[in-house]
Each structure stands twice: as structure tokens, then as C-alpha cells.
VEXRO-859679 format. One line per field, with one value per residue: residue number from 0; residue in one letter; x, y, z of N, C-alpha, C in turn. Coordinates in steps of 0.2 Angstrom, whole numbers. Example, Ala and Ser with C-alpha at 12.3 -4.5 7.8 and 13.67 -1.06 7.14 Angstrom:
2
num: (0,1) .
residu: (A,S) .
n_u: (66,64) .
n_v: (-28,-11) .
n_w: (39,35) .
ca_u: (62,68) .
ca_v: (-22,-5) .
ca_w: (39,36) .
c_u: (66,64) .
c_v: (-16,0) .
c_w: (39,39) .
//
This chain:
114
num: (0,1,2,3,4,5,6,7,8,9,10,11,12,13,14,15,16,17,18,19,20,21,22,23,24,25,26,27,28,29,30,31,32,33,34,35,36,37,38,39,40,41,42,43,44,45,46,47,48,49,50,51,52,53,54,55,56,57,58,59,60,61,62,63,64,65,66,67,68,69,70,71,72,73,74,75,76,77,78,79,80,81,82,83,84,85,86,87,88,89,90,91,92,93,94,95,96,97,98,99,100,101,102,103,104,105,106,107,108,109,110,111,112,113) .
residu: (M,S,S,E,K,D,H,Q,T,E,K,T,G,N,I,I,T,R,F,F,N,T,M,S,S,I,M,T,P,I,V,P,A,L,A,G,A,G,M,L,K,A,L,L,V,I,L,T,T,F,E,L,L,S,A,E,S,G,T,Y,K,I,L,A,A,A,S,S,S,V,F,Y,F,L,P,L,L,L,A,I,S,T,A,R,T,F,D,A,N,M,F,I,S,L,V,I,M,G,A,L,L,E,P,N,F,T,G,L,M,E,K,P,G,M) .
n_u: (185,175,165,162,157,146,138,137,127,118,111,105,91,72,63,57,64,76,73,68,82,88,81,83,98,98,92,99,110,106,97,105,106,92,87,95,91,75,77,84,72,64,71,69,56,52,62,55,41,43,47,61,69,66,54,58,72,89,96,85,81,93,96,81,82,94,89,78,86,89,78,73,85,84,80,92,103,95,98,113,115,107,114,127,123,119,130,133,137,139,140,132,118,116,115,104,93,95,92,79,72,75,70,63,59,51,41,33,27,16,8,0,1,8) .
n_v: (481,473,482,487,477,474,487,485,471,478,486,479,470,471,485,483,473,480,488,481,477,488,493,482,483,493,491,478,482,487,477,469,477,480,470,465,474,471,461,464,471,460,452,461,461,447,447,455,452,440,444,446,456,474,486,497,499,503,498,490,504,507,497,497,509,507,499,505,515,513,511,524,532,527,535,541,530,524,535,535,521,522,533,526,516,524,530,543,558,555,562,574,569,565,576,581,573,575,589,586,579,588,595,610,610,599,603,612,605,602,613,616,627,639) .
n_w: (-63,-62,-59,-72,-79,-72,-74,-87,-88,-81,-89,-98,-105,-103,-99,-86,-80,-78,-68,-59,-56,-51,-40,-31,-32,-24,-12,-7,1,13,19,29,39,42,45,57,65,67,73,86,88,92,100,113,114,118,129,138,138,146,157,160,157,161,155,157,161,161,152,144,137,131,121,113,108,101,92,86,78,67,59,61,55,42,28,28,26,14,4,5,-3,-14,-19,-22,-31,-43,-45,-41,-30,-13,-3,-6,-8,5,12,4,8,22,23,20,30,42,55,56,41,40,49,41,34,43,43,32,16,22) .
ca_u: (182,168,160,159,152,139,133,133,121,110,108,102,85,66,63,56,69,81,70,69,89,90,78,88,104,97,91,102,116,103,94,106,104,86,85,97,86,71,78,83,66,60,72,66,49,55,62,50,35,44,48,68,70,61,54,60,78,93,98,81,82,98,95,76,87,99,86,75,90,90,72,75,89,83,81,100,105,94,100,119,114,106,121,132,119,119,137,131,141,138,139,125,112,114,113,97,90,96,87,71,72,75,63,60,56,46,36,31,22,11,4,0,-2,11) .
ca_v: (478,470,488,488,471,475,491,482,468,482,488,475,466,476,490,480,470,485,494,478,476,495,492,477,486,500,489,474,482,488,472,464,482,481,460,465,479,468,453,465,472,455,451,465,458,441,449,461,448,433,448,445,463,478,491,506,498,508,491,491,509,507,491,499,516,504,494,510,519,509,513,532,532,523,537,542,523,525,541,532,516,526,536,521,513,528,533,550,560,553,568,577,564,564,584,583,569,578,592,583,578,593,596,614,607,594,608,616,601,602,619,618,634,644) .
ca_w: (-68,-62,-59,-78,-82,-68,-78,-93,-87,-80,-96,-103,-104,-104,-92,-79,-78,-75,-63,-54,-54,-49,-33,-27,-29,-18,-6,-3,6,20,22,35,45,45,47,64,71,69,78,92,92,93,107,117,116,121,136,142,139,150,162,160,156,164,149,162,163,157,145,138,134,126,116,110,102,96,86,82,75,59,54,60,49,37,23,26,23,7,2,2,-6,-19,-22,-24,-37,-47,-45,-37,-24,-8,1,-9,-7,10,12,2,13,28,24,20,39,47,60,53,35,42,52,37,32,47,43,23,15,25) .
c_u: (176,163,158,156,146,135,131,126,116,107,104,97,80,68,61,60,75,78,68,77,91,89,80,95,104,96,95,108,113,99,98,105,98,83,90,93,79,72,80,77,63,62,69,59,48,56,58,43,36,48,57,71,64,61,58,69,83,95,95,81,87,97,87,80,92,93,81,79,91,84,71,78,87,83,88,103,103,97,109,119,112,111,126,129,121,125,135,137,136,135,132,119,110,114,106,93,88,91,79,69,73,70,59,57,51,40,32,25,15,5,4,-3,3,18) .
c_v: (474,473,487,484,473,480,489,478,472,484,484,472,474,481,489,477,474,489,489,475,481,493,488,480,491,495,482,476,484,482,469,471,481,474,463,469,476,463,457,469,467,452,454,463,453,443,451,455,440,437,446,451,467,485,498,505,503,502,490,497,510,501,495,506,513,501,499,514,518,512,521,535,529,528,541,535,523,529,537,527,518,529,531,517,517,534,541,551,558,555,574,575,564,572,584,579,571,584,592,581,581,595,603,614,603,599,611,612,601,610,621,627,641,645) .
c_w: (-67,-62,-66,-82,-78,-71,-84,-93,-87,-85,-101,-101,-104,-97,-86,-77,-74,-70,-56,-50,-51,-41,-30,-27,-24,-11,-3,1,13,22,29,41,48,48,56,69,71,72,85,94,96,100,113,118,120,129,140,143,145,155,165,160,157,157,154,163,157,150,141,133,128,119,112,104,98,89,83,77,67,56,56,55,41,29,20,22,17,3,-1,-2,-13,-24,-26,-29,-42,-49,-44,-32,-18,-2,0,-9,1,14,9,6,20,28,22,26,44,49,57,46,38,45,48,34,37,47,35,22,17,21) .
//
């Protein structure tokens, strides 16, 4: 029932208000993941600066991979969030974004005109 109310409130107001409401509903679910990844990156910087953790250690590499994964997969997270906002099929959205991230496709951008 609240879903119907949310859709009604989103369609009210001028176009600028609706645009910012839409952008907010897309980005809001992703903010905790971005904040957590950023805090983990900051923690790694602090630990390596004070030489409490070596940049060559396994712990550092695992934590660095965990913090970078959110940013690496950000397009997929945005695809899921956008699909939910627009009531689209989440799997189709993921497939489209995955195809755009696929290395063979992104390699085409390195050689324009081919």
C-alpha cells in the first residue's frame, strides 16, 4: 500500500522536483555500501601510514579488494537500484550493464572505428 503512495507522491511537483526525487530513490540504497567502502579505504590508509599493516600483507590485500569491489561493481549496483525505482526487470538491467562492462566490449572503445 505504501508503494502506491510513493508512486503518487513521485508524480507530483514540477519536473525538477521529480528528477531529484528519482535520483534520490536510485542513489539512497547504494549510499551505505559507498560509505562502508570509503571508511574501509580510509582505515587501510591509516593502518599503513602508522605502519600497523604492511601493504604487502594478505590482510591488506583482502581488505583492499573488499573496499574496491563496491566501486568496481558500482554500475551493477546502480542497475539494480534503477530497475527497482522504475519497476523494471532487475535481471535484464543487470545483463545490459554486464554486457557494457564485458572486457571484449570495453576493448572496442580502445580502437575507434573498428
